[in-house]
N, CA and C atoms of all chains as a GROMACS GRO file, in nm:
protein
  621
    1MET      N    1  19.770  24.323  -1.872
    1MET     CA    2  19.830  24.266  -1.751
    1MET      C    3  19.816  24.367  -1.635
    2THR      N    4  19.772  24.319  -1.522
    2THR     CA    5  19.751  24.408  -1.409
    2THR      C    6  19.876  24.411  -1.322
    3VAL      N    7  19.910  24.531  -1.274
    3VAL     CA    8  20.028  24.548  -1.191
    3VAL      C    9  19.984  24.579  -1.049
    4ARG      N   10  20.039  24.508  -0.952
    4ARG     CA   11  20.004  24.531  -0.812
    4ARG      C   12  20.128  24.579  -0.736
    5THR      N   13  20.132  24.707  -0.707
    5THR     CA   14  20.246  24.762  -0.636
    5THR      C   15  20.206  24.785  -0.490
    6PRO      N   16  20.302  24.807  -0.399
    6PRO     CA   17  20.267  24.835  -0.258
    6PRO      C   18  20.175  24.956  -0.245
    7ALA      N   19  20.199  25.059  -0.325
    7ALA     CA   20  20.114  25.179  -0.319
    7ALA      C   21  19.971  25.145  -0.360
    8TRP      N   22  19.958  25.057  -0.458
    8TRP     CA   23  19.825  25.016  -0.504
    8TRP      C   24  19.751  24.937  -0.396
    9LYS      N   25  19.826  24.853  -0.326
    9LYS     CA   26  19.764  24.775  -0.218
    9LYS      C   27  19.715  24.868  -0.107
   10ARG      N   28  19.795  24.971  -0.074
   10ARG     CA   29  19.753  25.068   0.028
   10ARG      C   30  19.629  25.143  -0.020
   11TYR      N   31  19.626  25.176  -0.149
   11TYR     CA   32  19.510  25.246  -0.206
   11TYR      C   33  19.386  25.158  -0.191
   12ASN      N   34  19.401  25.030  -0.220
   12ASN     CA   35  19.286  24.939  -0.210
   12ASN      C   36  19.230  24.931  -0.069
   13VAL      N   37  19.319  24.926   0.029
   13VAL     CA   38  19.275  24.922   0.170
   13VAL      C   39  19.196  25.048   0.203
   14ARG      N   40  19.249  25.164   0.158
   14ARG     CA   41  19.178  25.291   0.184
   14ARG      C   42  19.040  25.292   0.120
   15VAL      N   43  19.033  25.240  -0.004
   15VAL     CA   44  18.904  25.241  -0.076
   15VAL      C   45  18.804  25.147  -0.008
   16ILE      N   46  18.853  25.034   0.044
   16ILE     CA   47  18.762  24.942   0.114
   16ILE      C   48  18.701  25.012   0.237
   17TRP      N   49  18.786  25.080   0.314
   17TRP     CA   50  18.736  25.151   0.434
   17TRP      C   51  18.639  25.263   0.396
   18LEU      N   52  18.674  25.335   0.289
   18LEU     CA   53  18.587  25.445   0.244
   18LEU      C   54  18.453  25.391   0.192
   19SER      N   55  18.457  25.275   0.127
   19SER     CA   56  18.333  25.214   0.076
   19SER      C   57  18.244  25.172   0.193
   20LEU      N   58  18.306  25.118   0.297
   20LEU     CA   59  18.230  25.081   0.416
   20LEU      C   60  18.169  25.206   0.481
   21ALA      N   61  18.248  25.313   0.484
   21ALA     CA   62  18.198  25.440   0.541
   21ALA      C   63  18.082  25.493   0.457
   22TYR      N   64  18.093  25.478   0.326
   22TYR     CA   65  17.986  25.523   0.234
   22TYR      C   66  17.856  25.450   0.265
   23ALA      N   67  17.867  25.317   0.275
   23ALA     CA   68  17.747  25.236   0.305
   23ALA      C   69  17.692  25.274   0.443
   24GLY      N   70  17.784  25.294   0.537
   24GLY     CA   71  17.746  25.328   0.675
   24GLY      C   72  17.678  25.464   0.687
   25LEU      N   73  17.708  25.554   0.595
   25LEU     CA   74  17.647  25.687   0.598
   25LEU      C   75  17.523  25.696   0.509
   26LEU      N   76  17.527  25.621   0.398
   26LEU     CA   77  17.415  25.629   0.302
   26LEU      C   78  17.287  25.566   0.359
   27LEU      N   79  17.301  25.448   0.415
   27LEU     CA   80  17.182  25.377   0.462
   27LEU      C   81  17.105  25.454   0.570
   28PRO      N   82  17.174  25.508   0.674
   28PRO     CA   83  17.100  25.589   0.773
   28PRO      C   84  17.041  25.716   0.712
   29ALA      N   85  17.113  25.776   0.615
   29ALA     CA   86  17.062  25.899   0.552
   29ALA      C   87  16.932  25.870   0.476
   30VAL      N   88  16.933  25.762   0.399
   30VAL     CA   89  16.813  25.724   0.323
   30VAL      C   90  16.698  25.694   0.419
   31TYR      N   91  16.730  25.620   0.526
   31TYR     CA   92  16.628  25.582   0.625
   31TYR      C   93  16.572  25.708   0.692
   32GLY      N   94  16.663  25.799   0.727
   32GLY     CA   95  16.623  25.922   0.796
   32GLY      C   96  16.531  26.008   0.710
   33PHE      N   97  16.565  26.020   0.581
   33PHE     CA   98  16.482  26.102   0.492
   33PHE      C   99  16.348  26.034   0.465
   34LYS      N  100  16.354  25.902   0.447
   34LYS     CA  101  16.233  25.826   0.414
   34LYS      C  102  16.129  25.836   0.528
   35HIS      N  103  16.180  25.833   0.651
   35HIS     CA  104  16.089  25.837   0.766
   35HIS      C  105  16.080  25.976   0.829
   36GLN      N  106  16.132  26.074   0.755
   36GLN     CA  107  16.124  26.216   0.797
   36GLN      C  108  16.176  26.237   0.940
   37LEU      N  109  16.292  26.178   0.965
   37LEU     CA  110  16.353  26.188   1.097
   37LEU      C  111  16.451  26.306   1.104
   38VAL      N  112  16.482  26.364   0.988
   38VAL     CA  113  16.580  26.472   0.983
   38VAL      C  114  16.509  26.605   0.960
   39SER      N  115  16.550  26.704   1.038
   39SER     CA  116  16.487  26.836   1.020
   39SER      C  117  16.589  26.938   0.971
   40THR      N  118  16.542  27.043   0.907
   40THR     CA  119  16.628  27.150   0.858
   40THR      C  120  16.693  27.219   0.979
   41PRO      N  121  16.819  27.262   0.977
   41PRO     CA  122  16.914  27.256   0.865
   41PRO      C  123  16.996  27.127   0.860
   42ALA      N  124  16.970  27.033   0.950
   42ALA     CA  125  17.045  26.907   0.952
   42ALA      C  126  17.026  26.829   0.823
   43THR      N  127  16.919  26.854   0.750
   43THR     CA  128  16.894  26.782   0.624
   43THR      C  129  17.012  26.798   0.528
   44TYR      N  130  17.066  26.921   0.521
   44TYR     CA  131  17.177  26.946   0.429
   44TYR      C  132  17.299  26.864   0.468
   45LEU      N  133  17.325  26.863   0.598
   45LEU     CA  134  17.442  26.790   0.649
   45LEU      C  135  17.426  26.640   0.623
   46VAL      N  136  17.309  26.587   0.655
   46VAL     CA  137  17.283  26.443   0.638
   46VAL      C  138  17.289  26.406   0.490
   47ALA      N  139  17.239  26.496   0.404
   47ALA     CA  140  17.239  26.468   0.260
   47ALA      C  141  17.381  26.466   0.204
   48ILE      N  142  17.468  26.550   0.261
   48ILE     CA  143  17.606  26.560   0.211
   48ILE      C  144  17.696  26.448   0.265
   49LEU      N  145  17.661  26.396   0.383
   49LEU     CA  146  17.749  26.296   0.448
   49LEU      C  147  17.790  26.179   0.358
   50PRO      N  148  17.697  26.117   0.282
   50PRO     CA  149  17.740  26.004   0.197
   50PRO      C  150  17.838  26.045   0.086
   51ALA      N  151  17.838  26.175   0.052
   51ALA     CA  152  17.930  26.222  -0.054
   51ALA      C  153  18.074  26.227  -0.004
   52LEU      N  154  18.091  26.243   0.128
   52LEU     CA  155  18.226  26.262   0.181
   52LEU      C  156  18.320  26.142   0.155
   53PRO      N  157  18.274  26.015   0.176
   53PRO     CA  158  18.364  25.903   0.145
   53PRO      C  159  18.399  25.894  -0.004
   54ILE      N  160  18.306  25.937  -0.091
   54ILE     CA  161  18.335  25.938  -0.235
   54ILE      C  162  18.445  26.040  -0.265
   55ILE      N  163  18.434  26.157  -0.200
   55ILE     CA  164  18.540  26.258  -0.215
   55ILE      C  165  18.670  26.200  -0.160
   56GLY      N  166  18.658  26.120  -0.054
   56GLY     CA  167  18.775  26.053   0.004
   56GLY      C  168  18.843  25.960  -0.096
   57ILE      N  169  18.763  25.896  -0.180
   57ILE     CA  170  18.821  25.807  -0.282
   57ILE      C  171  18.903  25.889  -0.383
   58PHE      N  172  18.853  26.007  -0.417
   58PHE     CA  173  18.931  26.093  -0.508
   58PHE      C  174  19.063  26.134  -0.441
   59LEU      N  175  19.055  26.164  -0.312
   59LEU     CA  176  19.178  26.198  -0.239
   59LEU      C  177  19.273  26.078  -0.234
   60ALA      N  178  19.214  25.958  -0.217
   60ALA     CA  179  19.295  25.835  -0.213
   60ALA      C  180  19.366  25.814  -0.347
   61ILE      N  181  19.298  25.848  -0.456
   61ILE     CA  182  19.361  25.835  -0.589
   61ILE      C  183  19.479  25.932  -0.599
   62GLY      N  184  19.457  26.054  -0.550
   62GLY     CA  185  19.566  26.153  -0.550
   62GLY      C  186  19.682  26.106  -0.464
   63ARG      N  187  19.649  26.050  -0.348
   63ARG     CA  188  19.751  25.998  -0.257
   63ARG      C  189  19.829  25.883  -0.324
   64TYR      N  190  19.755  25.799  -0.396
   64TYR     CA  191  19.819  25.688  -0.467
   64TYR      C  192  19.922  25.740  -0.568
   65LEU      N  193  19.883  25.845  -0.642
   65LEU     CA  194  19.975  25.900  -0.742
   65LEU      C  195  20.101  25.955  -0.676
   66VAL      N  196  20.086  26.010  -0.556
   66VAL     CA  197  20.201  26.063  -0.484
   66VAL      C  198  20.290  25.948  -0.434
   67GLU      N  199  20.226  25.841  -0.385
   67GLU     CA  200  20.300  25.731  -0.322
   67GLU      C  201  20.358  25.631  -0.422
   68GLU      N  202  20.302  25.625  -0.542
   68GLU     CA  203  20.347  25.525  -0.639
   68GLU      C  204  20.492  25.550  -0.679
   69GLN      N  205  20.578  25.453  -0.652
   69GLN     CA  206  20.721  25.467  -0.680
   69GLN      C  207  20.758  25.423  -0.821
   70ASP      N  208  20.671  25.342  -0.881
   70ASP     CA  209  20.698  25.291  -1.016
   70ASP      C  210  20.644  25.391  -1.118
   71GLU      N  211  20.736  25.464  -1.181
   71GLU     CA  212  20.693  25.576  -1.266
   71GLU      C  213  20.611  25.531  -1.386
   72TYR      N  214  20.637  25.411  -1.438
   72TYR     CA  215  20.562  25.361  -1.553
   72TYR      C  216  20.418  25.328  -1.513
   73VAL      N  217  20.404  25.262  -1.399
   73VAL     CA  218  20.271  25.227  -1.347
   73VAL      C  219  20.194  25.355  -1.314
   74ARG      N  220  20.266  25.455  -1.260
   74ARG     CA  221  20.202  25.583  -1.230
   74ARG      C  222  20.152  25.649  -1.358
   75MET      N  223  20.233  25.640  -1.464
   75MET     CA  224  20.191  25.699  -1.592
   75MET      C  225  20.066  25.629  -1.646
   76LEU      N  226  20.060  25.497  -1.628
   76LEU     CA  227  19.941  25.422  -1.673
   76LEU      C  228  19.816  25.474  -1.602
   77MET      N  229  19.830  25.500  -1.470
   77MET     CA  230  19.716  25.550  -1.393
   77MET      C  231  19.677  25.691  -1.438
   78VAL      N  232  19.776  25.774  -1.463
   78VAL     CA  233  19.748  25.911  -1.509
   78VAL      C  234  19.674  25.907  -1.642
   79ARG      N  235  19.717  25.817  -1.731
   79ARG     CA  236  19.648  25.803  -1.860
   79ARG      C  237  19.503  25.759  -1.838
   80LYS      N  238  19.483  25.665  -1.744
   80LYS     CA  239  19.346  25.619  -1.716
   80LYS      C  240  19.259  25.734  -1.664
   81ILE      N  241  19.318  25.817  -1.576
   81ILE     CA  242  19.244  25.931  -1.521
   81ILE      C  243  19.208  26.030  -1.632
   82LEU      N  244  19.301  26.053  -1.724
   82LEU     CA  245  19.274  26.145  -1.834
   82LEU      C  246  19.162  26.092  -1.924
   83TRP      N  247  19.167  25.962  -1.951
   83TRP     CA  248  19.061  25.900  -2.033
   83TRP      C  249  18.926  25.910  -1.961
   84ALA      N  250  18.927  25.879  -1.831
   84ALA     CA  251  18.803  25.884  -1.753
   84ALA      C  252  18.745  26.025  -1.752
   85SER      N  253  18.832  26.125  -1.731
   85SER     CA  254  18.786  26.263  -1.724
   85SER      C  255  18.735  26.311  -1.860
   86GLY      N  256  18.808  26.280  -1.966
   86GLY     CA  257  18.766  26.320  -2.100
   86GLY      C  258  18.634  26.255  -2.138
   87PHE      N  259  18.623  26.126  -2.108
   87PHE     CA  260  18.500  26.051  -2.139
   87PHE      C  261  18.381  26.108  -2.063
   88THR      N  262  18.400  26.132  -1.933
   88THR     CA  263  18.291  26.181  -1.848
   88THR      C  264  18.248  26.321  -1.889
   89LEU      N  265  18.346  26.410  -1.908
   89LEU     CA  266  18.312  26.547  -1.945
   89LEU      C  267  18.242  26.552  -2.081
   90SER      N  268  18.288  26.469  -2.174
   90SER     CA  269  18.225  26.466  -2.307
   90SER      C  270  18.081  26.418  -2.296
   91LEU      N  271  18.063  26.308  -2.222
   91LEU     CA  272  17.929  26.250  -2.208
   91LEU      C  273  17.836  26.349  -2.135
   92ALA      N  274  17.890  26.414  -2.030
   92ALA     CA  275  17.809  26.510  -1.954
   92ALA      C  276  17.768  26.628  -2.042
   93THR      N  277  17.861  26.672  -2.129
   93THR     CA  278  17.831  26.784  -2.219
   93THR      C  279  17.722  26.745  -2.318
   94ILE      N  280  17.738  26.627  -2.379
   94ILE     CA  281  17.639  26.580  -2.476
   94ILE      C  282  17.503  26.565  -2.408
   95TRP      N  283  17.503  26.499  -2.291
   95TRP     CA  284  17.377  26.476  -2.220
   95TRP      C  285  17.314  26.608  -2.176
   96GLY      N  286  17.398  26.703  -2.137
   96GLY     CA  287  17.349  26.833  -2.094
   96GLY      C  288  17.270  26.904  -2.204
   97PHE      N  289  17.323  26.899  -2.327
   97PHE     CA  290  17.254  26.963  -2.439
   97PHE      C  291  17.127  26.886  -2.477
   98LEU      N  292  17.138  26.753  -2.477
   98LEU     CA  293  17.019  26.671  -2.509
   98LEU      C  294  16.908  26.698  -2.407
   99ASP      N  295  16.951  26.710  -2.280
   99ASP     CA  296  16.856  26.738  -2.171
   99ASP      C  297  16.796  26.877  -2.190
  100ASN      N  298  16.884  26.973  -2.225
  100ASN     CA  299  16.840  27.112  -2.243
  100ASN      C  300  16.735  27.125  -2.353
  101PHE      N  301  16.751  27.046  -2.458
  101PHE     CA  302  16.653  27.050  -2.568
  101PHE      C  303  16.540  26.948  -2.546
  102GLN      N  304  16.536  26.894  -2.425
  102GLN     CA  305  16.429  26.802  -2.382
  102GLN      C  306  16.418  26.680  -2.472
  103LEU      N  307  16.536  26.629  -2.512
  103LEU     CA  308  16.538  26.509  -2.597
  103LEU      C  309  16.564  26.383  -2.514
  104VAL      N  310  16.614  26.403  -2.393
  104VAL     CA  311  16.638  26.290  -2.302
  104VAL      C  312  16.588  26.329  -2.162
  105GLY      N  313  16.575  26.231  -2.077
  105GLY     CA  314  16.532  26.257  -1.940
  105GLY      C  315  16.645  26.314  -1.856
  106HIS      N  316  16.609  26.376  -1.744
  106HIS     CA  317  16.710  26.431  -1.654
  106HIS      C  318  16.771  26.318  -1.570
  107ILE      N  319  16.902  26.325  -1.549
  107ILE     CA  320  16.972  26.223  -1.470
  107ILE      C  321  17.030  26.288  -1.345
  108ASP      N  322  17.022  26.217  -1.232
  108ASP     CA  323  17.079  26.269  -1.107
  108ASP      C  324  17.230  26.290  -1.123
  109GLY      N  325  17.277  26.401  -1.066
  109GLY     CA  326  17.417  26.441  -1.083
  109GLY      C  327  17.520  26.339  -1.038
  110TYR      N  328  17.486  26.260  -0.936
  110TYR     CA  329  17.588  26.168  -0.882
  110TYR      C  330  17.624  26.055  -0.980
  111TRP      N  331  17.543  26.038  -1.086
  111TRP     CA  332  17.577  25.934  -1.184
  111TRP      C  333  17.706  25.966  -1.257
  112ILE      N  334  17.743  26.093  -1.253
  112ILE     CA  335  17.867  26.134  -1.320
  112ILE      C  336  17.988  26.062  -1.260
  113ILE      N  337  17.980  26.032  -1.129
  113ILE     CA  338  18.090  25.960  -1.063
  113ILE      C  339  18.098  25.816  -1.115
  114VAL      N  340  17.980  25.757  -1.132
  114VAL     CA  341  17.975  25.619  -1.183
  114VAL      C  342  18.036  25.615  -1.323
  115VAL      N  343  17.999  25.715  -1.404
  115VAL     CA  344  18.052  25.722  -1.542
  115VAL      C  345  18.203  25.740  -1.538
  116TRP      N  346  18.252  25.822  -1.445
  116TRP     CA  347  18.396  25.848  -1.436
  116TRP      C  348  18.472  25.718  -1.401
  117PHE      N  349  18.418  25.642  -1.308
  117PHE     CA  350  18.485  25.515  -1.272
  117PHE      C  351  18.479  25.416  -1.389
  118PHE      N  352  18.368  25.420  -1.466
  118PHE     CA  353  18.360  25.339  -1.587
  118PHE      C  354  18.468  25.385  -1.687
  119GLY      N  355  18.489  25.517  -1.691
  119GLY     CA  356  18.592  25.574  -1.779
  119GLY      C  357  18.732  25.525  -1.744
  120LEU      N  358  18.756  25.501  -1.615
  120LEU     CA  359  18.885  25.444  -1.574
  120LEU      C  360  18.906  25.309  -1.641
  121GLY      N  361  18.798  25.232  -1.651
  121GLY     CA  362  18.803  25.102  -1.718
  121GLY      C  363  18.835  25.118  -1.866
  122ILE      N  364  18.775  25.219  -1.928
  122ILE     CA  365  18.804  25.246  -2.069
  122ILE      C  366  18.952  25.280  -2.085
  123GLY      N  367  19.002  25.363  -1.994
  123GLY     CA  368  19.145  25.399  -1.996
  123GLY      C  369  19.234  25.276  -1.984
  124GLY      N  370  19.192  25.182  -1.900
  124GLY     CA  371  19.268  25.058  -1.884
  124GLY      C  372  19.273  24.978  -2.013
  125VAL      N  373  19.160  24.974  -2.083
  125VAL     CA  374  19.153  24.901  -2.211
  125VAL      C  375  19.244  24.971  -2.315
  126VAL      N  376  19.240  25.104  -2.316
  126VAL     CA  377  19.325  25.179  -2.410
  126VAL      C  378  19.472  25.153  -2.378
  127ASN      N  379  19.507  25.156  -2.249
  127ASN     CA  380  19.645  25.125  -2.209
  127ASN      C  381  19.685  24.987  -2.258
  128LYS      N  382  19.597  24.890  -2.238
  128LYS     CA  383  19.627  24.752  -2.277
  128LYS      C  384  19.650  24.742  -2.426
  129LEU      N  385  19.564  24.811  -2.504
  129LEU     CA  386  19.573  24.803  -2.649
  129LEU      C  387  19.695  24.876  -2.705
  130THR      N  388  19.731  24.988  -2.642
  130THR     CA  389  19.839  25.069  -2.696
  130THR      C  390  19.975  25.040  -2.633
  131LEU      N  391  19.976  25.001  -2.504
  131LEU     CA  392  20.103  24.980  -2.435
  131LEU      C  393  20.123  24.837  -2.386
  132GLY      N  394  20.018  24.756  -2.394
  132GLY     CA  395  20.030  24.616  -2.355
  132GLY      C  396  20.007  24.590  -2.207
  133ALA      N  397  19.984  24.697  -2.129
  133ALA     CA  398  19.957  24.680  -1.985
  133ALA      C  399  19.847  24.779  -1.946
  134ALA      N  400  19.744  24.728  -1.878
  134ALA     CA  401  19.630  24.812  -1.840
  134ALA      C  402  19.667  24.908  -1.727
  135GLY      N  403  19.757  24.864  -1.639
  135GLY     CA  404  19.786  24.941  -1.518
  135GLY      C  405  19.708  24.883  -1.402
  136CYS      N  406  19.715  24.952  -1.287
  136CYS     CA  407  19.647  24.902  -1.168
  136CYS      C  408  19.497  24.908  -1.182
  137MET      N  409  21.203  25.503  -2.724
  137MET     CA  410  21.344  25.525  -2.751
  137MET      C  411  21.415  25.390  -2.764
  138GLU      N  412  21.494  25.380  -2.872
  138GLU     CA  413  21.569  25.254  -2.890
  138GLU      C  414  21.674  25.240  -2.781
  139ASN      N  415  21.700  25.116  -2.742
  139ASN     CA  416  21.799  25.095  -2.637
  139ASN      C  417  21.856  24.954  -2.644
  140ARG      N  418  21.963  24.930  -2.568
  140ARG     CA  419  22.032  24.800  -2.570
  140ARG      C  420  22.000  24.720  -2.443
  141LEU      N  421  21.892  24.755  -2.378
  141LEU     CA  422  21.860  24.696  -2.249
  141LEU      C  423  21.845  24.544  -2.257
  142LYS      N  424  21.774  24.498  -2.360
  142LYS     CA  425  21.750  24.354  -2.374
  142LYS      C  426  21.881  24.277  -2.392
  143VAL      N  427  21.971  24.334  -2.474
  143VAL     CA  428  22.102  24.270  -2.499
  143VAL      C  429  22.184  24.267  -2.371
  144LEU      N  430  22.189  24.381  -2.303
  144LEU     CA  431  22.268  24.390  -2.179
  144LEU      C  432  22.214  24.295  -2.072
  145ARG      N  433  22.083  24.283  -2.069
  145ARG     CA  434  22.019  24.192  -1.972
  145ARG      C  435  22.053  24.047  -2.007
  146ALA      N  436  22.045  24.015  -2.136
  146ALA     CA  437  22.072  23.878  -2.182
  146ALA      C  438  22.217  23.840  -2.155
  147GLU      N  439  22.309  23.936  -2.171
  147GLU     CA  440  22.452  23.910  -2.144
  147GLU      C  441  22.476  23.867  -2.001
  148ARG      N  442  22.390  23.912  -1.914
  148ARG     CA  443  22.404  23.879  -1.770
  148ARG      C  444  22.308  23.768  -1.727
  149SER      N  445  22.237  23.713  -1.825
  149SER     CA  446  22.139  23.606  -1.800
  149SER      C  447  22.034  23.647  -1.697
  150TRP      N  448  21.994  23.774  -1.706
  150TRP     CA  449  21.891  23.824  -1.615
  150TRP      C  450  21.756  23.817  -1.686
  151SER      N  451  21.656  23.778  -1.613
  151SER     CA  452  21.520  23.785  -1.666
  151SER      C  453  21.469  23.929  -1.648
  152GLN      N  454  21.356  23.960  -1.711
  152GLN     CA  455  21.299  24.093  -1.690
  152GLN      C  456  21.266  24.114  -1.543
  153GLN      N  457  21.221  24.006  -1.478
  153GLN     CA  458  21.186  24.014  -1.336
  153GLN      C  459  21.311  24.044  -1.252
  154ASP      N  460  21.424  23.977  -1.287
  154ASP     CA  461  21.550  24.002  -1.215
  154ASP      C  462  21.588  24.149  -1.224
  155LEU      N  463  21.583  24.201  -1.347
  155LEU     CA  464  21.620  24.342  -1.367
  155LEU      C  465  21.523  24.434  -1.294
  156ALA      N  466  21.394  24.400  -1.300
  156ALA     CA  467  21.293  24.481  -1.232
  156ALA      C  468  21.322  24.489  -1.083
  157GLU      N  469  21.359  24.375  -1.024
  157GLU     CA  470  21.386  24.374  -0.880
  157GLU      C  471  21.510  24.457  -0.847
  158LYS      N  472  21.612  24.449  -0.933
  158LYS     CA  473  21.734  24.528  -0.909
  158LYS      C  474  21.706  24.678  -0.920
  159LEU      N  475  21.614  24.714  -1.009
  159LEU     CA  476  21.582  24.856  -1.028
  159LEU      C  477  21.468  24.902  -0.937
  160GLU      N  478  21.407  24.806  -0.867
  160GLU     CA  479  21.291  24.834  -0.780
  160GLU      C  480  21.175  24.897  -0.858
  161VAL      N  481  21.148  24.836  -0.974
  161VAL     CA  482  21.030  24.874  -1.054
  161VAL      C  483  20.957  24.745  -1.090
  162SER      N  484  20.842  24.759  -1.155
  162SER     CA  485  20.766  24.640  -1.195
  162SER      C  486  20.827  24.577  -1.321
  163ARG      N  487  20.798  24.447  -1.341
  163ARG     CA  488  20.845  24.381  -1.463
  163ARG      C  489  20.787  24.448  -1.587
  164GLN      N  490  20.663  24.498  -1.573
  164GLN     CA  491  20.598  24.566  -1.685
  164GLN      C  492  20.676  24.692  -1.725
  165SER      N  493  20.737  24.757  -1.627
  165SER     CA  494  20.816  24.877  -1.657
  165SER      C  495  20.937  24.840  -1.742
  166VAL      N  496  21.005  24.732  -1.700
  166VAL     CA  497  21.123  24.687  -1.775
  166VAL      C  498  21.083  24.651  -1.917
  167ASN      N  499  20.973  24.578  -1.930
  167ASN     CA  500  20.926  24.537  -2.063
  167ASN      C  501  20.894  24.659  -2.150
  168ALA      N  502  20.826  24.759  -2.090
  168ALA     CA  503  20.788  24.878  -2.165
  168ALA      C  504  20.911  24.957  -2.211
  169ILE      N  505  21.013  24.963  -2.124
  169ILE     CA  506  21.136  25.036  -2.161
  169ILE      C  507  21.210  24.960  -2.271
  170GLU      N  508  21.224  24.829  -2.252
  170GLU     CA  509  21.295  24.745  -2.350
  170GLU      C  510  21.235  24.756  -2.490
  171THR      N  511  21.102  24.754  -2.495
  171THR     CA  512  21.034  24.756  -2.625
  171THR      C  513  21.016  24.897  -2.680
  172GLY      N  514  21.067  24.996  -2.607
  172GLY     CA  515  21.061  25.135  -2.654
  172GLY      C  516  20.924  25.199  -2.641
  173LYS      N  517  20.836  25.134  -2.564
  173LYS     CA  518  20.702  25.191  -2.547
  173LYS      C  519  20.701  25.300  -2.440
  174TYR      N  520  20.804  25.300  -2.357
  174TYR     CA  521  20.811  25.401  -2.250
  174TYR      C  522  20.956  25.447  -2.234
  175ASP      N  523  20.971  25.578  -2.233
  175ASP     CA  524  21.103  25.637  -2.210
  175ASP      C  525  21.118  25.665  -2.061
  176PRO      N  526  21.220  25.608  -1.998
  176PRO     CA  527  21.234  25.630  -1.852
  176PRO      C  528  21.271  25.774  -1.821
  177SER      N  529  21.240  25.816  -1.698
  177SER     CA  530  21.282  25.949  -1.653
  177SER      C  531  21.434  25.949  -1.642
  178LEU      N  532  21.490  26.068  -1.629
  178LEU     CA  533  21.636  26.079  -1.616
  178LEU      C  534  21.688  26.005  -1.492
  179PRO      N  535  21.621  26.020  -1.374
  179PRO     CA  536  21.670  25.944  -1.257
  179PRO      C  537  21.669  25.793  -1.279
  180LEU      N  538  21.565  25.740  -1.344
  180LEU     CA  539  21.560  25.596  -1.369
  180LEU      C  540  21.664  25.556  -1.474
  181ALA      N  541  21.683  25.640  -1.573
  181ALA     CA  542  21.786  25.612  -1.675
  181ALA      C  543  21.924  25.605  -1.609
  182PHE      N  544  21.950  25.694  -1.513
  182PHE     CA  545  22.077  25.692  -1.440
  182PHE      C  546  22.090  25.564  -1.359
  183ARG      N  547  21.979  25.522  -1.295
  183ARG     CA  548  21.982  25.398  -1.215
  183ARG      C  549  22.014  25.279  -1.304
  184ILE      N  550  21.955  25.277  -1.423
  184ILE     CA  551  21.980  25.167  -1.518
  184ILE      C  552  22.127  25.169  -1.560
  185ALA      N  553  22.175  25.289  -1.595
  185ALA     CA  554  22.314  25.302  -1.640
  185ALA      C  555  22.412  25.260  -1.530
  186GLU      N  556  22.385  25.303  -1.408
  186GLU     CA  557  22.473  25.270  -1.296
  186GLU      C  558  22.471  25.121  -1.266
  187LEU      N  559  22.356  25.059  -1.284
  187LEU     CA  560  22.344  24.914  -1.261
  187LEU      C  561  22.433  24.836  -1.358
  188PHE      N  562  22.436  24.882  -1.482
  188PHE     CA  563  22.516  24.813  -1.584
  188PHE      C  564  22.660  24.868  -1.591
  189GLY      N  565  22.689  24.972  -1.515
  189GLY     CA  566  22.824  25.031  -1.516
  189GLY      C  567  22.856  25.098  -1.648
  190LEU      N  568  22.755  25.155  -1.711
  190LEU     CA  569  22.774  25.220  -1.841
  190LEU      C  570  22.719  25.362  -1.836
  191ALA      N  571  22.752  25.440  -1.938
  191ALA     CA  572  22.693  25.573  -1.950
  191ALA      C  573  22.554  25.559  -2.013
  192ILE      N  574  22.469  25.657  -1.986
  192ILE     CA  575  22.331  25.650  -2.038
  192ILE      C  576  22.331  25.632  -2.190
  193GLU      N  577  22.419  25.709  -2.258
  193GLU     CA  578  22.418  25.703  -2.406
  193GLU      C  579  22.475  25.571  -2.461
  194GLU      N  580  22.534  25.491  -2.372
  194GLU     CA  581  22.579  25.358  -2.416
  194GLU      C  582  22.465  25.257  -2.409
  195ILE      N  583  22.356  25.296  -2.347
  195ILE     CA  584  22.239  25.209  -2.335
  195ILE      C  585  22.124  25.260  -2.422
  196PHE      N  586  22.100  25.389  -2.414
  196PHE     CA  587  21.989  25.449  -2.488
  196PHE      C  588  22.041  25.524  -2.610
  197VAL      N  589  21.973  25.502  -2.723
  197VAL     CA  590  22.011  25.569  -2.847
  197VAL      C  591  21.941  25.704  -2.852
  198SER      N  592  22.021  25.810  -2.872
  198SER     CA  593  21.962  25.944  -2.880
  198SER      C  594  21.864  25.949  -2.997
  199PRO      N  595  21.740  25.994  -2.972
  199PRO     CA  596  21.642  26.002  -3.081
  199PRO      C  597  21.691  26.090  -3.195
  200ALA      N  598  21.762  26.199  -3.161
  200ALA     CA  599  21.813  26.290  -3.265
  200ALA      C  600  21.917  26.218  -3.351
  201ARG      N  601  22.007  26.147  -3.285
  201ARG     CA  602  22.112  26.075  -3.358
  201ARG      C  603  22.051  25.963  -3.441
  202HIS      N  604  21.950  25.899  -3.384
  202HIS     CA  605  21.885  25.788  -3.454
  202HIS      C  606  21.815  25.837  -3.580
  203SER      N  607  21.746  25.952  -3.570
  203SER     CA  608  21.672  26.004  -3.686
  203SER      C  609  21.768  26.056  -3.793
  204SER      N  610  21.882  26.118  -3.750
  204SER     CA  611  21.977  26.170  -3.849
  204SER      C  612  22.044  26.055  -3.922
  205ARG      N  613  22.063  25.942  -3.851
  205ARG     CA  614  22.122  25.823  -3.914
  205ARG      C  615  22.026  25.767  -4.019
  206ALA      N  616  21.896  25.776  -3.987
  206ALA     CA  617  21.795  25.725  -4.079
  206ALA      C  618  21.790  25.806  -4.207
  207ILE      N  619  21.820  25.937  -4.194
  207ILE     CA  620  21.821  26.026  -4.312
  207ILE      C  621  21.943  25.991  -4.395
   0.00000   0.00000   0.00000
C-alpha cells in the first residue's frame, strides 16, 4: 500500500522540477558536444551541468526525510534507501571485479544512479513483504 | 510490541483512519503499531497515551515483562 503524505507531495514537486532541469541541461550539453560547440575549459562545466539536478534529487530525498512528520512512513523510506544503497554497492563491487578481470564490458559510471533508484523499488517490495506497506 | 490499541480503539468505535487523524499520522502507521510490526517512538507513544487518557504501560506491554511472563 502506498502512503502519500504532505512531505511526499512536496518531494514529488521538487523532483518534477529537477527532472525538467535535467532534461533542459542534458539536451543542450549533448548537442554542444556533438557539434563541437564547447571549448576547454567550459567542456568540464557543461559536462557536469546535467549531474547537478540529479544531485538535487538526492538533496530532495534528504529534505523529505527531514520534513516527513510520520515516523513510520519515514522509517519505510530509510529502509528503502538502505536496501537501494546495499544493492547498488554490492552490484558495483561485483561488476568492478568482473570488469577488472575482463569478464564483462565496461559500464558508464552514471548507470549506478539508475541501479540505485531501481534498488529503491526493491526496498519497497521488501517493505511490502515484511511490513505490509511499501512506503512512499 | 504487544499493545491494547485495537481494543481501546474499538471501545470508542474509532476506525484506524479516525485514530490516525487524531494522532496526525497515516492509517498505515496505526495499523503497523496495532499489529506490533512497528514500535512507536516515545513522543508518539505519549501522544497515544494522552489521547486515550491512560499511562503508556496501560497501552503497551513491556517486552521484558511479556517475555518473563512467557517463561
